[in-house]
C-alpha positions as CSV (number, residue, x, y, z in Angstrom):
1,M,76.3,132.3,63.4
2,S,78.0,129.0,63.2
3,G,77.4,126.5,60.8
4,G,78.4,127.8,57.6
5,R,74.9,126.8,55.6
6,V,72.8,129.5,56.6
7,D,73.4,131.4,53.2
8,E,72.6,128.1,51.3
9,L,68.8,128.7,52.1
10,L,68.4,132.7,53.3
11,D,70.0,135.7,51.9
12,P,72.1,137.5,54.4
13,P,69.7,140.8,54.0
14,L,66.9,138.9,55.3
15,V,68.8,137.2,57.9
16,A,69.5,140.9,59.3
17,A,65.7,141.5,59.0
18,L,65.0,138.4,60.9
19,D,67.1,139.5,63.9
20,R,64.6,141.9,64.4
21,L,61.3,139.9,64.8
22,D,59.9,137.5,67.3
23,V,57.5,134.7,67.1
24,I,53.7,135.7,68.8
25,S,51.8,132.9,70.2
26,R,47.9,133.7,71.4
27,K,47.8,131.7,74.0
28,M,49.3,131.8,77.6
29,L,52.3,129.9,77.6
30,R,54.0,128.6,80.8
31,G,56.8,125.9,80.0
32,T,58.5,123.8,82.2
33,R,61.8,126.5,82.7
34,Q,60.6,129.5,84.2
35,G,62.0,132.8,82.5
36,E,63.6,131.6,79.6
37,R,61.3,133.6,76.5
38,R,63.7,136.7,76.1
39,S,62.9,139.6,73.9
40,R,65.2,142.2,73.2
41,R,61.9,144.8,73.4
42,R,61.0,143.6,77.1
43,G,64.6,143.1,79.2
44,Q,64.3,146.5,81.2
45,G,61.3,146.7,83.3
46,M,60.2,143.6,84.5
47,E,60.7,142.1,88.1
48,F,63.5,139.8,88.8
49,A,63.0,136.1,90.0
50,D,65.9,134.0,90.1
51,F,69.4,132.9,88.6
52,R,70.0,130.0,86.4
53,P,73.7,128.7,85.2
54,Y,74.5,130.0,82.0
55,A,74.3,127.7,79.1
56,P,76.3,128.1,75.7
57,G,74.3,130.1,73.1
58,D,72.3,132.1,76.0
59,D,72.0,135.8,75.5
60,L,74.8,137.6,77.1
61,R,73.2,140.8,78.2
62,F,71.6,138.4,80.6
63,I,74.3,137.3,82.6
64,D,75.1,138.8,86.1
65,W,79.0,139.9,86.1
66,N,78.6,141.0,89.9
67,I,78.3,137.4,90.7
68,Y,80.5,136.3,88.3
69,G,83.3,138.7,90.1
70,R,82.5,136.9,93.3
71,I,82.8,133.2,92.2
72,E,83.6,133.4,88.5
73,R,80.5,131.5,87.4
74,L,77.9,132.8,85.2
75,F,74.7,133.1,85.7
76,L,71.5,134.4,84.0
77,R,68.9,136.6,85.4
78,L,65.4,135.3,85.3
79,F,62.3,137.5,85.2
80,L,58.9,136.3,86.2
81,E,56.9,138.2,82.7
82,E,59.2,135.9,81.1
83,E,58.2,132.7,80.0
84,D,59.7,129.8,78.3
85,L,58.3,128.9,74.3
86,S,58.6,125.8,72.4
87,L,58.6,126.6,68.7
88,V,58.1,123.5,66.2
89,V,58.5,123.8,62.7
90,A,57.1,121.0,60.6
91,V,57.6,120.4,57.2
92,D,55.8,118.3,54.8
93,A,58.6,115.7,53.3
94,S,56.1,113.6,51.0
95,A,57.0,113.3,47.4
96,S,54.4,115.2,46.3
97,M,56.3,118.5,47.7
98,G,58.9,117.7,44.7
99,F,56.4,119.4,42.5
100,G,56.4,123.0,41.0
101,K,58.6,125.6,39.6
102,P,60.0,126.8,42.0
103,G,59.5,123.5,43.9
104,K,57.4,123.5,46.9
105,F,59.8,121.5,49.1
106,D,62.8,123.9,48.4
107,V,60.4,126.9,49.4
108,A,59.0,125.3,52.6
109,R,62.7,124.5,53.6
110,R,63.4,128.2,52.9
111,I,60.6,129.3,55.2
112,A,60.9,126.5,57.9
113,M,64.8,128.0,58.4
114,S,63.5,131.3,58.2
115,L,61.1,130.6,61.3
116,A,63.5,128.7,62.8
117,Y,66.0,131.5,62.8
118,V,63.4,133.6,64.6
119,G,63.0,131.4,67.4
120,L,66.5,130.5,67.8
121,V,67.8,134.6,68.2
122,N,64.9,135.3,70.6
123,Q,66.2,132.1,72.8
124,H,63.1,129.8,72.4
125,R,63.6,125.9,72.4
126,V,63.1,125.2,68.5
127,T,62.4,121.5,67.1
128,L,62.6,121.1,63.6
129,A,60.8,118.1,61.7
130,T,59.7,116.5,58.5
131,L,56.2,115.0,58.3
132,Q,56.4,111.7,55.9
133,A,55.1,108.0,56.0
134,G,55.7,106.5,59.6
135,G,55.8,109.4,61.2
136,A,58.0,112.2,62.1
137,E,61.4,112.9,61.7
138,R,62.8,115.3,64.5
139,L,65.9,117.4,65.7
140,D,65.2,118.6,69.0
141,G,67.1,120.8,71.5
142,L,68.0,123.6,69.1
143,R,68.7,126.7,71.5
144,G,70.7,130.1,70.9
145,R,71.6,131.8,67.5
146,R,74.7,129.6,67.1
147,K,72.7,126.7,66.4
148,A,71.5,128.1,63.3
149,G,73.7,126.3,61.4
150,E,73.1,123.0,62.8
151,A,69.3,123.9,61.8
152,A,70.1,124.8,58.3
153,A,72.6,121.3,57.6
154,W,69.3,119.3,58.8
155,L,67.1,121.0,56.7
156,L,69.3,120.6,53.6
157,G,70.1,116.9,54.3
158,R,66.0,116.6,54.2
159,K,64.7,115.1,50.8
160,P,61.0,114.8,49.9
161,A,59.7,111.2,49.1
162,G,57.3,108.8,49.3
163,P,53.8,109.2,50.8
164,L,52.6,111.3,53.8
165,D,50.8,109.2,56.7
166,F,49.2,112.5,57.9
167,V,47.2,111.5,61.1
168,P,50.2,109.4,62.4
169,A,52.7,112.0,61.1
170,C,50.7,114.8,63.2
171,R,50.3,112.7,66.2
172,A,54.0,111.9,66.2
173,L,54.7,115.5,66.2
174,G,52.4,116.4,68.8
175,S,53.3,113.8,71.1
176,G,57.0,115.2,71.6
177,R,55.7,118.6,73.2
178,Q,58.4,119.9,75.9
179,G,56.1,122.6,77.5
180,R,53.3,124.3,75.5
181,G,54.1,126.3,72.6
182,V,53.8,127.1,68.8
183,A,53.6,124.7,66.2
184,I,53.8,125.6,62.3
185,V,53.0,123.0,59.7
186,V,54.3,124.0,56.2
187,S,52.8,121.2,53.5
188,D,50.5,122.0,50.9
189,F,48.0,120.0,52.9
190,L,46.6,118.0,49.8
191,V,45.9,114.8,51.7
192,P,43.6,112.4,50.4
193,D,42.3,112.0,54.3
194,G,42.6,112.5,57.9
195,L,43.0,116.3,57.3
196,D,40.6,117.0,60.3
197,Q,42.1,114.1,62.6
198,G,45.8,115.4,62.0
199,L,45.2,118.9,63.0
200,Q,43.0,118.1,66.1
201,A,46.1,116.0,67.4
202,L,48.1,118.8,67.5
203,V,45.5,121.4,68.8
204,G,44.5,118.4,71.2
205,R,47.8,118.6,72.8
206,G,47.9,121.9,73.6
207,W,49.9,123.6,70.5
208,D,48.9,127.0,69.3
209,L,48.3,125.8,65.3
210,F,49.5,128.0,62.2
211,A,49.2,126.1,59.0
212,L,51.6,127.4,56.0
213,Q,49.9,126.3,53.1
214,V,52.6,126.2,50.0
215,L,51.0,125.8,46.3
216,A,52.7,125.5,43.0
217,P,51.8,128.0,40.4
218,E,51.3,125.1,38.4
219,E,48.6,123.7,41.1
220,I,46.7,127.1,41.3
221,A,46.5,127.7,37.6
222,P,47.7,124.5,35.7
223,G,46.5,126.2,32.2
224,E,48.9,129.0,32.5
225,H,51.7,127.2,33.3
226,G,51.8,124.3,30.2
227,I,49.5,121.6,31.7
228,T,47.6,121.5,28.8
229,G,46.4,118.9,26.1
230,D,46.8,115.0,26.4
231,L,49.0,114.0,29.1
232,R,49.8,111.0,31.4
233,L,49.6,112.0,34.8
234,V,51.6,110.1,37.7
235,D,51.0,110.1,41.4
236,A,54.4,111.6,42.7
237,E,53.2,109.0,45.9
238,A,50.8,106.1,45.3
239,G,52.4,105.6,41.8
240,G,49.3,105.1,39.7
241,E,48.9,106.7,35.9
242,V,45.9,108.2,34.3
243,E,45.7,109.9,30.9
244,V,43.8,112.8,30.7
245,T,42.8,115.5,27.8
246,V,43.3,119.0,29.8
247,S,40.1,120.8,28.5
248,E,38.9,124.1,29.9
249,A,36.2,122.2,31.5
250,L,38.7,120.1,33.2
251,L,40.5,123.1,34.1
252,R,37.6,124.7,35.8
253,R,36.6,121.7,37.3
254,H,40.1,121.9,39.3
255,R,39.8,125.1,40.2
256,E,36.5,124.7,41.9
257,R,37.8,121.4,43.3
258,L,40.9,123.3,44.8
259,Q,39.3,126.3,46.3
260,A,36.5,124.3,47.8
261,H,39.6,121.8,49.6
262,N,41.3,125.5,50.6
263,A,37.9,126.7,51.8
264,R,37.4,123.6,54.0
265,L,41.0,123.8,55.2
266,R,40.5,127.6,55.9
267,D,37.1,126.5,58.3
268,L,38.7,123.7,59.8
269,C,41.8,125.4,61.0
270,T,38.9,128.4,62.5
271,R,37.2,126.1,64.1
272,L,39.9,124.3,66.0
273,G,41.3,128.0,66.7
274,A,44.3,127.6,64.9
275,R,45.7,130.1,61.9
276,H,46.0,129.8,58.4
277,L,47.9,131.3,55.1
278,S,48.1,130.3,51.9
279,I,51.3,130.9,50.0
280,D,52.0,130.5,46.5
281,T,55.9,129.3,45.9
282,R,56.7,132.2,43.6
283,E,56.0,134.8,46.7
284,D,59.1,137.0,47.6
285,L,60.8,135.2,51.1
286,P,61.1,138.7,52.7
287,R,57.8,140.1,51.9
288,L,56.4,136.7,53.0
289,M,58.1,137.0,56.3
290,L,58.3,141.2,57.1
291,E,54.9,141.8,55.8
292,S,52.5,138.3,55.4
293,L,53.3,136.4,58.4
294,R,53.4,139.9,60.7
295,R,49.6,140.9,59.4
296,G,48.7,137.4,59.8
297,G,49.9,137.5,64.0
298,L,52.7,134.8,63.6
299,L,55.5,137.4,63.6
300,R,55.8,140.7,65.3
């Protein structure tokens, strides 16, 4: 693994465990380049289709050494059953994602790195992105384990700031599709408007969409995490301020509104054929990757 920065986001035991996982798409995927969706569990019994020149980062197990012995050039064997998969992992980089202990953005970056790493070791075409004001910032063209360090460095260089224009950001993310694939959006999804249109923009472009909703414990149960009494609340994105007295009645209304919002998000994902999972930032990352996301059908 190159770059030396992956361990700033992921612990080595988790990296070793991620080596055994792969991303699942529920759709029949046919990318622009045949034969590059390789799985360590599927490589023995498939029908040969063609060759292509070796590129740095490709899996050495698919090199045809007989050809190399004849012409001293590296070619990979391709198989009919294998299909190219695009994997996009997008992180909400708006200012509100800096909220919480642990911060939502820090947790989202670690989730994004975990998913990107799974894609890279399985030779999928991986794109990382941040959703923010004005659209989406992207790191395209990642393929192969040796790109993990580059992915980690890029994520570590992102910071949450400003508002999120959810619909334009999703449209910008969806418009960059290269072939079909899986799009994973890691966000709190606490957007004032445009939730339907934004997710529809991704699904409408052919993405198999998975919404990972990251919430801080202070948002889930504010009264249990020191948010009580007379407070001045500041909107991290719009900058407005309001003075409130946090009473039991107010906490109850907050809980009801959050539950209603989350239910709407789940129902919206179901209607669009997308998948949804809500994550408390305190959740253990290995458990999330090795258990929750496998039960949720994103990883295997």
